[in-house]
N, C-alpha and C positions, 0 to 999 in steps of 0.2 A: 504493500500500500504506500510505502514511502518512496518508491522508485517511479520510473516512467514506463510507458509502453510504446515508445516511438522508435523508428529506425534512424538513429543518429550515426554519423560516420564513426566507425570503430566501436559502436555500442548499440547493436541492433536488438531491441527488446520488443519488437512488434508483436511477438507471440505472448507477451505478458500483459497484465492488466494495466490500464492507464491510471497510475497512482497520483499521490499528492504532489510529487516533485514537479510534474508538468502542469498540474491544475493550479497550484498556489504559487504562481509567479506572474510576471508581467510581460514576458517576451523580450525584456531588455536586460534586467539583472540576471546574473547566473544563479543557479540553484546550488544545493549543497554538494553536488558532484561536479560543479563547474560547467554545467550545460545551460543552454538557453532554448526556450520553447516559444517560438513565434506563433504557434497554433495550438489549439486544444479542442478536442471533440470535433475535429474536422473543420473548425472555424479559424479564420485568420485573425489574430488578435488586433493588429492595427486597423483592420476593417470594422471589427465589432466595437472597439473602443474600451472604455474603462470597466464596463460590466463584466468583461471576461478576464480582467486583470486583478491580481491581489494588490492591495494598497501598499505604498511605500512610505510617503510622508516624511516626518521628522526622523524616524528610525528606519535605517536601511536594512535589507534582509541580512547582511553580514554584520553581526553584533559581537564585538570582542568580549564584552562583559555583561553579565546578567544583573544589571542594576535595577533599582526601582524605576528609574527614568525609562529604561528600555522596556520594561514590563508595561508600564502605564501607557506610554505613547504608542507602542505597537498594539496594545489592546484597543485603545480609543480609535486608532486608524481603521479598525474593522467594524465600528459601531455606526449604524445609520438608523435614526428613529428608535424604535423598540428592538431592533435587531442587534444582537451582541453574541460573542462566542459563549458557548456553554461549557466547553472543556478545552483544556490545553494539555498537550502531551509532550513530555520531554524524557530524557534519559535519567538513570540513577545519578550520574555525575551532575547533570544539569539541575536536578532537584537539590543536590548538595550545594551548588553555587547559589541558588536562591536562599537556602538555609543560612549560608554565610552572610548574605546581604541583610536578612531580616532578624535573625535570632539575637544579635548583639543589642538591639534596641527594642526587642519585643516587650510589650507591656502585659504583664500577667495580672488578671483581676478575677481569677476563679479560685475556688478552694483547692481543687485537685488539678493543678496545671499539667498540660501535656507538653513534653519536650519533644520537639519535632512533630511530624504528622504524616499519615499515609496519603493524604490529599490536602491541598491548600486552597482555600477559597480566596480568589483574587477578584475584586469587583463582583461581577455576576458569573464568573467562570470558575471551574474547579481545576486545579493543576494536578495532574496525575503522572505516574511513571510508567513507561513502557520499556522493557529491556530489549525490544526490537527497534526502538527509535534509533536512527543512525547517530553514532557518537564514537568517541575515542576508545571506549571499552567494547565496542561491537566487534564482530568477526565477519570474515568473508567465508561463509559456510557454503559448501558445494550443494547442499540440499535445501537449506532455508534461504539462501541468497546472501548478498553482501549488505550488512548494516554496520560496516566500519567506516567512520569518518575521522581520519587522523587530524583534520584541521580543527576539530572541536565538536561541541554538542549541537544538536538540532532541537527546535522548539516550535510547536505547531498550535496556533489558535484555530479551533474548529467550531463551526456552527452547524450542527446537524439539521437545523430547521424543523418544520412540523413533521408529524408522523404521516405515514402513508405515502401516496404517490407524489405529494408535494415536498417530500424531504429534499434537503440540499445535498446530502451525501447518500449515495445509493450504491449498493452492491448487488449486481444482477447475477442470478444463477439460471442456467438454461432450464426451461420447462421439461425438456426431454429427460426421462428417467435415466437414460444412458449417460448423459453428460452433466447431470446434476449430482456429481460425486457417485455415479453408478459404478458398482463393482463388477468387473468383467470376468472375474474368476481367477483361479490360480493358474499360473503359467507352467510350462514344461520345465523339467529338471535342467539345471545348469551345470551339471557335473560336480555338485557339492551337496551339502546337507541343509541348505537354506531353502525356505519356501517363499516364493514371490507371487504377489498378486498385482492387479492393476485397477486403479480408480480413475475415471475420466471426469474432467471438469471443463465446462464451457461457461463463460460469464465475463463480467467486466465491472469496473468501479467508475463512478462518475461523480463529479462535483458540479452542481447547478448554480452555485453562488460563490465563485472565487473572490468577488469583491468583498464578501463578508468574512473572509478567512485569510490566513497568511502563515508562512513559515519563516523562521529565523535560523541562522546557522553560524558556524565558526565561533561558537560561544566557548571561550577558553578559561573563564574565571568568573 
């Protein structure tokens, strides 16, 4: 979900889902892998305009430090009217950088204070951790994919939108039983004592509101 699904020079992922990397950008600034996506969903970004672009504003996508200023201004850049991110995803190390920013001056006014947190409420969004979000502690796994970003941590403001067909983030799965994670059975012996089966998947991921969401990267402290 954090990668792209386009055929770039030297990086053909056209057989993969079209993830957040190509959705949450503006066609000008590079993403966390150093790529630029001038189109999304078959639409040319310069022709469509701002509705197909993630906002930039005061805080650029490349953020060296996870400060309160970076959090606040990147959050506000995605807000229009009553629309706002509901969740923000980052890495374990990224959450640690936020802890370093806030804990030294945290005001405790409860009887049983909690030190640190599983999720942090920031404005109207909850910040949570994903160990598959690209970051410096990720790995390039041959089975799971590459979620290693040696340049720093990534950070994603996400607005799922309403439920149902009007949702902003949608994961499609084929209606065909065969390609909706259908199990095609065990395969023939491979000259060893392991048993192998096959599951087929056909589907894609789409973001209908890039203007209301954005990604940050290169966070190193």
